[in-house]
C-alpha positions in Angstrom: 309.1 145.7 66.4 311.4 146.8 64.0 310.8 147.2 59.8 312.1 145.2 57.4 313.5 147.7 54.8 314.5 145.1 52.2 310.5 144.2 52.3 309.8 147.6 51.7 308.9 149.2 48.1 307.6 152.4 46.4 304.3 151.9 44.0 303.0 154.7 42.6 299.3 154.4 41.1 298.1 156.3 38.4 296.4 156.2 35.2 297.9 158.4 33.2 301.6 157.8 32.9 302.7 160.1 30.6 302.0 162.5 33.5 303.5 159.8 36.5 305.5 162.6 38.8 308.9 160.6 39.8 309.8 161.2 43.7 311.9 160.1 45.7 310.7 158.2 49.6 313.9 157.0 52.2 313.8 155.3 55.4 315.7 156.1 58.4 317.7 153.4 59.7 317.9 152.5 62.8 321.5 154.3 63.0 319.8 157.5 62.1 321.0 156.6 58.0 318.3 157.1 55.4 317.7 154.1 52.6 316.0 154.6 49.7 313.3 152.7 49.1 313.2 150.8 45.7 310.2 152.0 43.2 308.1 148.2 40.9 305.8 148.5 38.8 303.7 145.6 40.4 303.5 144.4 43.8 302.4 141.5 45.6 300.0 142.1 49.2 298.4 139.9 50.9 298.5 137.3 48.1 297.0 139.6 45.0 299.4 141.2 42.3 298.9 144.3 41.7 300.1 146.9 38.9 300.6 150.7 39.1 297.5 150.3 35.9 295.7 148.8 38.9 295.2 145.9 35.7 295.6 143.2 38.1 296.9 141.6 33.9 299.7 140.0 36.6 297.7 138.5 38.6 295.5 136.7 35.6 298.9 135.4 34.1 299.5 134.4 37.4 296.3 132.1 37.9 296.3 130.8 34.0 299.9 129.6 34.2 299.1 127.9 37.7 295.6 126.5 35.5 298.0 125.5 32.8 300.4 123.5 34.9 297.7 121.7 37.0 296.0 120.2 33.9 299.5 118.8 32.3 300.2 116.7 35.4 
């Protein structure tokens, strides 16, 4: 099974944003070349939006938007 590198990201979870350490991560491609992974502030995993402070605010806003769309239908 091959890894879909375009769907791989780096999410650093840390409560204290002022002490956030930034490291670069990469994955070796099939031909041996290294591909750097993109850093994101939030990510959707198993249908749940998780942000870098674990506040789940993106998830809450997503559900509110969906409820508003259903009410105006």
